N, C-alpha and C positions, 0 to 999 in steps of 0.2 A: 648482470645476471638477474633473472626474474625472481622476485620474492614470493613465497607462499603467503596466501591471505586467509586469515581465519576470522571467525565470528566469536567475540568474547562477551557480548552483552546484547540483550534484546529487551524491548519494552513495548507495551501495547495499551492503547486506550480506545476502545471501540464499542460498537453496539452489542458485542458479545461479552463485554466485561471491562472493568476498569483496571485490571492487572492480569498478569500471566496466569495465575491460578484460576481466576474466574473464566478467562477465555479458554483455557484448556478443558475445563468442565463443559462449557458450551459446545466446543468442537466435538468432544467425545459423545455427547448426548444428542447432537444434531439440533441444538436449540436455535431458533430464529430470533434475530434482533429487530425484525421489521414490524412497524406499527402504523396505524392510521392517525394522521396528524390534522386535527380540525383547523388549526391555524392556517395550514396551507390551503385547505378547501375554502375557507373564508377569504383568503388572500386572492383567490382566483385560479388556483392550480387545477389543471385537468385531472391530475392524480395527487392524492393527499398521502400517499405511502412514502415512508422513509425509514431508514435505520435510525433508531433513537439513541442519541449520544448526549448524555448529560454533560453540561458545561461545569467543570470543577471550580471550586473556590480556591484561589491560590493564596489567600491571605495568610494561611498557616505555613506557607513555603517561602513567600517572597515579600519584600517591602513594597509599599505603594509606588515608590519611584521605579522599582524594577517592573511592576505590573502595568504602568501607565501606557506603555507602547505595545501592549499585547492585546490581540483580538483572538477569535476562535482558533485559527490555525496555529498560532504561537502558543496559546494556552494548552491545547491538546498535545502539541509537540513537547512542551515542557514536561507534562506528566509521563509521557512515554520515555523521554530521555532520562528523566530522574530515575525511573525504574531500571532502565538499561545500564546506566552508570553504576548503580548499586550492585547489580548482578555481576558486572564486569570487575568490580573492586576498584573503581576509579573515583577519586574525590577531587574537590576543587584545588586543594593544595598541590596535588600531583599534576592536574591539568594546567595550572598556572605556571608550572616550571618545566613543562615538556611541550613538544610541538604536536598538538592534537588538532586536526582539522574538522570541518563540518561541511557536508554537501547534502542539502535537504531538498526534497521534492515538494514543490507547491506551485499551483497555477491559478490561484484566485484569492482575492481579499475583498470580495464584493460587498459584504455587509458593512464593513468599516468605512468603505468609500461612500456608500449610500447614506450612512448615518452622518458623516461629515458634511456632505453636500446638502442634506436635508436641514441641517442646523444652520447653514449659511442662508438657505432660502427663507428659513423662518426668521432669523435674526438680522439678516442683511449686514453681517459683520463677520469677516473671516477670522478676526482675532478671538472670537468666542468658540472656535472649533476645539481648541485645547492643544497643548503641546505634544501630546502623545499620538495624535491622529496621523501625522505623517509617517510614523514608524509602524502604525497599524495598517495603513493603506498600501504600503509598498509590497510588491510580490515577494521581496526578500525578508519579510517580517520575521519569519522563523529563524533564519540565520542571524539576523541583526540582534534579536533578543537573546537567543541561546548562547551565541558566541560571547556576548557581554556577561550574561549571568554566570556561565561556567568558565569564564576566563580563558577561552580557547585561543591558541597562538598559531595554529596552522592554517591551511587553506580554508577559505570561507566564501561560499557562494550558494545561490539557490539554483536548482535545476528545474526548468519548466518544460514539460513534455507531455501535456495532457494526462491521460490515464496511465501512461508509462513513466510518469515522473518519479515515483518512489523506486521503481525498479532501476531506472537509469542512474539515479543517485547512488545506489549501491554499486552499480557497474562502474561508475566513474571513480568511486572510492577504491574499488578493486584495482583499477588501472593505476591510480596514483601510488598505491602501496606496492603493487607488483613491480612497478618501475623504479622503486626506491625513492620516490619523491616525498612520501610521508610514511611515518611508522604507524599512524593511527588516525582513522577518520570516523566521525559520527555521521551516519547516513540515515535516511528515512523518508517518510512522506507524511504530509498533513493535508486534511480536507475539512474545510468549514462545512457545517450542515445547517443551513438556514434558508429561509424563503428567498432572500436576495440572491444567494449563490446559485439556486437551482431553478429560478423562474424561467429563464431563457431555455434551459435544457428541457423543462417540462413542456414548453411551447413547441418543441420539435415533435411532440407526440410519441416519444420513445419510452415513456414510463408506463409500467403496468397499471391497468385500471381495475385490477381484481381487488377492489377496496373492501369487499365484504369478507375476504379471507387474507388478511395481511401476511400471515406466516406462510401461506402457500403461494404468494404472488411471485416470488423470485424462483424461476424454474429453469435454470440453465440446462440446455440440451434436451429438455422435454418438448415433445411435439406441440403441446398446448400452451407454450410460453407466449406472452403478449407484450413483453417489454421489461426493462430493467427497473430497479428501485434505487434511488440515490441514498448514499450513506456517507459516513465520514469518521473523523477522529484523527488519530496519529499512531505511527509505528516507528520505532527507532532500532537500528541495527548497528552495532559497533564493530568495525573492522580493524584488524591489526595485522602486522606482519607476524608470521609464526614465531620468528626469533624474539620479537618484542614481547609477545604474549607469554612465551615460555620464561623469558628473563624475569618478568614480574609475577610469575606464578598465577596468571589469569586462567579462568575456566575457558576451555575451548569447546564451543557448542557445535561447531562444524567448520569445514573448509570450503571456501568459495573457489571453485575450480574452473568455471566457465561463464563467460558473458558474451552473448550473441546479440546483435542489433541489426536493424535494417530500416529502410524507408520504402514505402510502397511506391512513392512517386506517381500517384494516380489520384483517385477521388479523395476529397478532403475528409469525408466521414465514412465511406464504405470500406470494409476490410479487403485484404488481398491475400489469397492463399499463397501466392508466390513470395510476398514479403514476409509472411509468417514462417514459411518453410525455410527461407534463407537465414532468418534469425535463429531458428532451431538448429540448423545444420552448423552454423558458425559457432554456437555455444558448445555443441558436441565436439567439434574439431578442436576448439581451444582447450576443452577439458581433456581431450585425448582419450575419450571413452567410447564404447559402442552403445548402441541403443538398448542392448540387453542389460546393461549395468544400471540403468535408471529404474528404480523401484516404484516411483510414483510421480505423476504429473499433476501439479496444481494449475488447472486451466484458467485462462483469462475469462472464459465464458460468462457473459453478463446477463443472460436471459433474453437476448434479442434474437429473432429468427435468422437474420442474415449473419450476424457475428458468430453465433454459436456454430452454425453450419460450416462456416469457413474454417474455424479452428479445428473442428472435428475432422475435416478433410485433410488439413495440414498435419495433424497428429497422426492420422492413419498413413499418410504418404511417407512420413519419416519413421514412425515407430511401429506401424502395423497395428494389430488388433489386441495385443496382449497386455501392455503396461496399464496398471490401474490409474484411472483418471477421476478427479472430482473437482468441482468448482465450489470453493467456500463462499462464493457470492450467493449461493443458494440460501445461506444463513445470514450473511451480512448485508446483502444488496451490493451495489457497486460503490466502493469507497473511493472511486475516482483517483485523485492525485496521490492518495496514500496507498492505494491497493497493491501496487508492486512491492511495497515494503511490508505491509501487513501480511501479505500472503507468504512472504519469506518467514515471518514470525510464526504464522499459523503452521506452516510446514515443518519448521524446526520443533515446534511443540509436539507435533505428531511423531517426528523422528525420535525425540527424547522419550516419548511414552509408548512407542511401538504400536501405533494405530493409524489408520487412514480415516479422516473425517468424511462423513457422507455427503454426497450430492443430493440433498433432500429435495423432495418434490419431483424427483425423476421417476415418472410413472409409465410414460409411453414414449419410446424412442422414435425419432424420425429416421429417414433414410440415411442421414449422415451419422447421427449419434449411435445408431445401431451397429455401426462398424467398429466402434472402439469400446474399451472396457471401462465403462462408467460405473463407479461404486455408489449405489443408492443408499446403503446402510453402513454404519460404522464397521470397519474391518480391522481385526487384530492382525497386525503385520509388522515385522521389522523393516525399517526403512534405513538403508545405508547410503542411498543417493537419491535426491529428488531434483526435479526441474520445475521452474515456475515461469509462466508466460505473462506478459503484459503488453497490450496493444492500445494505441491511443489515436484520437482525432489527428488528422494531418498525415496519417500513415506511418506513425512512429512505432517501432516494434522493439521489444527487449525480452531476452530470455536469460535466466540465471540458473546455474547448476551448483548444488551444494552437496557435499558428501560428509559422512561421519568419519572422524579420525579415531 
């Protein structure tokens, strides 16, 4: 028998804030986290825009031995997970004696690899790299570090699916719990934000060059958009079976009722309306709800001409013109591997506080965006059910649906 899956904890560390309170305020006020980064311009970037995410100092949280194998993705993920566990009422004593899993989305550890190789080139001696480098360099760095630090005893792997990684991690956690294979899974997404990680992406010419107006550069669905802005951090979502959550008196923030997915099976980077539509329809079918029951859509829209247009057409094809839509990437930029998880957190914060965060910088619709109901300013509205889209390179698509209990 299928188990109900609920969300009992969330945590966030992003360019909108270092905790849930700060991020809620940024979402409500439509505050952008995008800045001009001179380091990138000096490095040779075509675009020096980025979501600015301060790297936390974990000395007050962890021992040196615990920190040695951690680089940006794991560091950010620790902060988000620490907050999520506290909200959920989970401590290490409980985690060490129960079967709690972790499935985290991550798709790069570029900076740590570059640093290790540069050290060998300079010293001509691999023994000088340091014992922690191998654990920093592996794509599974988040899972390895967090499962050790928090004494997790359940399923443990990294999910790598480009910009849908965070969303698919939550979807896989949902499947594990719904099938009775786990009672509890820590899910999420992490994204390093440094020059090494984003140089090749910048080289594709897909980043906005509106450098004189950083806060206005990310313009999802707007006719005058000229590209996305990279960003990062980490977001954690704790999933549990409904029965397990009730048994331990955990707070229930929402119920995950639908997970849709698809592969475009076509171009490696161009989006597909057909692939996106199939993901949307699968999530709705699994959730057992009609399109009219969805109160809000958090769009994947990254501020690229082709990508935003395709999603607008897919949304219109499935939902029509009425459901409110916004892309929080207008404020955060594209958080890449973490985006599918962070946008679940952002949407849950809207649900808890009865508002829809604005799609800032949406001033002039184009032919596609004019057909759907994009929210350009903060809107006071009760949200009982929301849907979140995530699409990635390689044609991977993920759609999640969450409702209030």
